[in-house]
DOLO-570098 format. One line per 2 residues: number of its first residue (from 1); for each residue x negated, y negated, z of N, C-alpha, C, CB. Coordinates in steps of 0.02 Angstrom, whole numbers, plus 50000, padded with zeros to 5 digits. Glycine has a CB too. Layout:
<rs>
NUM = X,Y,Z,X,Y,Z,X,Y,Z,X,Y,Z; ...
</rs>
This chain:
<rs>
1 = 49820,49752,50798,49873,49801,50817,49875,49860,50766,49946,49764,50820; 49874,49917,50792,49875,49977,50747,49939,50019,50766,49807,50023,50756
3 = 49970,50043,50709,50028,50087,50720,50017,50150,50679,50096,50051,50701; 50029,50205,50712,50026,50268,50682,50087,50292,50642,50014,50314,50733
5 = 50077,50318,50585,50133,50341,50544,50122,50417,50539,50135,50303,50470; 50176,50449,50514,50170,50521,50502,50122,50541,50448,50235,50549,50487
7 = 50107,50495,50406,50063,50510,50347,49999,50463,50344,50105,50501,50280; 49989,50426,50397,49925,50381,50400,49936,50331,50454,49911,50342,50329
9 = 49911,50274,50448,49915,50223,50503,49906,50150,50469,49856,50238,50562; 49934,50104,50506,49940,50034,50483,49902,49990,50538,50020,50011,50473
11 = 49852,49948,50513,49818,49898,50552,49845,49830,50532,49741,49902,50543; 49873,49793,50580,49897,49724,50569,49838,49681,50589,49965,49707,50611
13 = 49805,49648,50539,49746,49611,50550,49764,49539,50569,49702,49614,50488; 49821,49518,50542,49841,49449,50553,49917,49443,50536,49797,49398,50509
15 = 49945,49382,50546,50018,49378,50532,50034,49383,50459,50046,49315,50560; 49981,49384,50411,49999,49391,50344,49957,49445,50309,49994,49326,50309
17 = 49924,49491,50345,49883,49542,50316,49887,49609,50352,49812,49519,50313; 49910,49662,50315,49913,49728,50341,49875,49773,50299,49981,49751,50349
19 = 49837,49825,50333,49797,49871,50299,49829,49941,50318,49720,49863,50319; 49848,49976,50261,49879,50040,50267,49825,50089,50246,49946,50046,50224
21 = 49820,50143,50285,49772,50198,50268,49813,50261,50263,49713,50206,50321; 49812,50296,50205,49847,50358,50198,49801,50419,50209,49878,50361,50130
23 = 49820,50469,50248,49778,50524,50258,49766,50562,50199,49803,50566,50306; 49706,50594,50200,49687,50636,50139,49735,50692,50135,49613,50665,50143
25 = 49743,50715,50072,49783,50773,50056,49858,50764,50075,49755,50833,50091; 49882,50704,50067,49948,50687,50086,49992,50682,50023,49947,50621,50125
27 = 50050,50711,50029,50099,50701,49971,50145,50649,50001,50141,50772,49947; 50142,50590,49974,50186,50537,50001,50256,50547,49971,50157,50463,49984
29 = 50303,50552,50014,50372,50569,49993,50421,50509,50013,50397,50639,50027; 50482,50517,49994,50533,50467,50000,50538,50448,50075,50601,50494,49972
31 = 50540,50494,50117,50545,50478,50190,50484,50440,50218,50553,50543,50228; 50428,50448,50185,50367,50409,50206,50380,50335,50184,50298,50439,50171
33 = 50404,50329,50122,50418,50255,50100,50468,50226,50147,50447,50250,50025; 50517,50257,50173,50566,50230,50218,50533,50216,50284,50625,50277,50227
35 = 50491,50257,50306,50452,50249,50372,50409,50183,50362,50402,50318,50387; 50372,50175,50312,50328,50117,50306,50368,50052,50295,50278,50127,50248
37 = 50422,50055,50256,50463,49997,50248,50494,49978,50310,50513,50007,50198; 50518,50023,50350,50543,50004,50416,50491,49973,50459,50570,50062,50451
39 = 50434,50001,50464,50383,49973,50506,50362,49898,50482,50320,50021,50505; 50355,49890,50414,50341,49823,50393,50391,49772,50416,50337,49822,50322
41 = 50455,49793,50412,50509,49743,50425,50510,49730,50505,50582,49772,50396; 50486,49780,50541,50481,49769,50614,50427,49723,50632,50471,49832,50649
43 = 50369,49728,50607,50305,49698,50628,50289,49631,50588,50247,49751,50618; 50319,49622,50530,50302,49565,50487,50362,49518,50482,50280,49588,50416
45 = 50352,49454,50499,50407,49402,50497,50394,49347,50446,50417,49368,50567; 50334,49347,50423,50312,49301,50364,50289,49332,50310,50262,49256,50381
47 = 50282,49297,50248,50251,49331,50189,50187,49362,50205,50240,49284,50135; 50174,49421,50177,50113,49457,50196,50087,49496,50133,50128,49507,50257
49 = 50023,49515,50135,49992,49555,50087,49966,49621,50117,49937,49517,50054; 49958,49677,50072,49944,49738,50098,49880,49765,50061,50004,49783,50092
51 = 49834,49792,50098,49779,49831,50066,49797,49902,50085,49703,49809,50091; 49806,49942,50031,49820,50015,50043,49763,50056,50024,49882,50039,50003
53 = 49738,50093,50074,49680,50139,50060,49702,50205,50052,49628,50137,50115; 49687,50233,49991,49712,50294,49969,49647,50336,49946,49766,50282,49910
55 = 49636,50391,49980,49574,50430,49966,49588,50499,49946,49530,50432,50025; 49546,50524,49903,49541,50592,49876,49607,50621,49857,49508,50636,49924
57 = 49630,50677,49884,49686,50714,49864,49751,50683,49894,49677,50786,49884; 49779,50634,49861,49839,50602,49884,49888,50594,49825,49822,50532,49915
59 = 49952,50618,49836,50000,50615,49780,50062,50578,49804,50018,50688,49754; 50096,50549,49752,50158,50510,49767,50214,50542,49730,50152,50433,49746
61 = 50265,50561,49763,50328,50579,49730,50354,50514,49692,50382,50606,49786; 50391,50524,49642,50418,50473,49603,50463,50424,49651,50460,50506,49543
63 = 50510,50455,49685,50555,50413,49729,50517,50372,49780,50605,50456,49767; 50461,50404,49805,50417,50367,49856,50381,50310,49820,50362,50417,49892
65 = 50353,50319,49764,50318,50268,49727,50366,50209,49708,50287,50299,49662; 50427,50229,49696,50476,50182,49678,50500,50137,49739,50534,50220,49647
67 = 50502,50166,49798,50530,50132,49854,50475,50104,49905,50577,50179,49888; 50416,50126,49903,50366,50109,49955,50348,50032,49944,50300,50158,49949
69 = 50349,49996,50001,50326,49928,50000,50374,49883,49968,50261,49922,49966; 50442,49893,49979,50493,49850,49946,50518,49795,49991,50551,49891,49922
71 = 50476,49771,50044,50492,49714,50083,50494,49650,50038,50440,49708,50142; 50544,49610,50047,50550,49548,50014,50491,49501,50037,50621,49516,50029
73 = 50461,49514,50093,50406,49472,50119,50338,49494,50092,50404,49475,50195; 50341,49551,50065,50274,49582,50040,50255,49548,49973,50279,49664,50029
75 = 50207,49508,49972,50189,49466,49911,50143,49504,49862,50152,49400,49934; 50089,49540,49892,50039,49571,49846,50017,49632,49881,49977,49523,49828
77 = 50003,49681,49841,49975,49746,49861,49913,49767,49822,50027,49798,49853; 49857,49771,49858,49799,49798,49831,49790,49867,49845,49745,49765,49852
79 = 49792,49914,49796,49780,49988,49808,49707,50002,49800,49822,50034,49759; 49673,50027,49853,49604,50042,49849,49596,50114,49839,49567,50019,49910
81 = 49578,50137,49780,49570,50209,49763,49496,50228,49773,49593,50224,49687; 49488,50284,49810,49420,50313,49820,49411,50374,49773,49409,50334,49898
83 = 49391,50361,49717,49383,50417,49667,49417,50395,49600,49417,50488,49696; 49379,50405,49547,49398,50383,49481,49463,50421,49455,49337,50393,49433
85 = 49469,50486,49474,49525,50524,49459,49592,50499,49492,49511,50594,49478; 49580,50474,49552,49636,50449,49592,49657,50381,49567,49617,50446,49667
87 = 49610,50342,49540,49620,50273,49516,49668,50279,49455,49550,50237,49496; 49665,50328,49413,49710,50335,49356,49782,50354,49381,49681,50391,49306
89 = 49783,50396,49429,49849,50420,49455,49885,50359,49486,49841,50480,49509; 49845,50317,49523,49877,50260,49557,49897,50206,49506,49828,50229,49610
91 = 49871,50203,49449,49894,50157,49396,49963,50177,49377,49847,50157,49334; 49981,50242,49386,50049,50262,49373,50097,50242,49426,50053,50335,49365
93 = 50074,50246,49487,50114,50221,49542,50123,50140,49533,50076,50240,49614; 50072,50108,49514,50080,50034,49500,50132,50026,49451,50016,50002,49475
95 = 50138,50061,49395,50185,50054,49344,50254,50065,49370,50169,50101,49289; 50264,50117,49415,50331,50130,49443,50350,50074,49484,50335,50195,49484
97 = 50302,50047,49526,50317,49991,49571,50342,49930,49530,50253,49971,49613; 50316,49917,49470,50336,49863,49426,50405,49877,49399,50286,49853,49369
99 = 50428,49936,49394,50497,49955,49372,50543,49934,49426,50505,50033,49356; 50528,49952,49490,50571,49933,49545,50573,49863,49557,50553,49966,49604
101 = 50517,49821,49546,50518,49753,49557,50467,49718,49509,50505,49739,49630; 50492,49698,49451,50448,49669,49402,50408,49613,49422,50484,49649,49347
103 = 50429,49575,49475,50387,49519,49496,50334,49537,49551,50431,49463,49520; 50331,49598,49569,50289,49622,49619,50215,49620,49591,50312,49694,49643
105 = 50169,49600,49634,50099,49594,49620,50064,49653,49645,50071,49533,49647; 50046,49699,49605,50010,49761,49622,49950,49770,49583,50052,49818,49612
107 = 49890,49788,49613,49831,49797,49574,49791,49855,49607,49789,49730,49568; 49762,49896,49563,49719,49954,49587,49649,49933,49582,49731,50021,49546
109 = 49611,49945,49636,49537,49930,49642,49501,49995,49662,49521,49872,49696; 49435,49991,49647,49390,50046,49673,49336,50011,49716,49355,50089,49610
111 = 49342,49948,49728,49294,49911,49768,49331,49869,49824,49250,49864,49722; 49316,49884,49890,49354,49845,49939,49344,49771,49940,49339,49868,50005
113 = 49285,49752,49921,49272,49676,49925,49314,49638,49867,49189,49659,49916; 49319,49675,49812,49361,49647,49754,49432,49646,49773,49353,49688,49687
115 = 49454,49695,49805,49526,49703,49827,49543,49646,49877,49537,49777,49861; 49495,49636,49929,49510,49585,49974,49510,49512,49948,49464,49591,50026
117 = 49462,49500,49895,49458,49442,49861,49524,49430,49822,49399,49444,49817; 49546,49477,49788,49611,49471,49753,49668,49454,49794,49627,49530,49721
119 = 49671,49481,49858,49720,49467,49909,49711,49399,49946,49718,49523,49959; 49652,49367,49926,49631,49307,49960,49623,49312,50038,49681,49253,49944
121 = 49591,49366,50056,49579,49386,50127,49500,49385,50137,49612,49463,50142; 49482,49352,50190,49414,49355,50215,49408,49421,50252,49397,49294,50261
123 = 49352,49447,50258,49341,49515,50293,49375,49519,50360,49266,49530,50304; 49417,49568,50369,49448,49574,50434,49401,49598,50491,49505,49621,50428
</rs>
């Protein structure tokens, strides 16, 4: 199942695995965080993990980084960064996520296979 968002799209691969892709050159804002959180609560009824694909020129507003992915059912988030400059920026997003939820498991990767392995997901 695939759902289109105003800033990307979500593919639900199974009842416990979602893959989020954010469009290039997107500034992720608070309204985008609300949009994704609402979609997650609609389509996920059991604990789940997320692989977030973020490429090239993508930026997160502080409020968006603080609020995105705050579902109580969301257990792990692997952020897949395409580009070393982006990887450093996303580590800041990870830090903000830990402020909003200290128990949240968030990790930044630059290799898809390693991200899937960390999420305990076989290839979709």
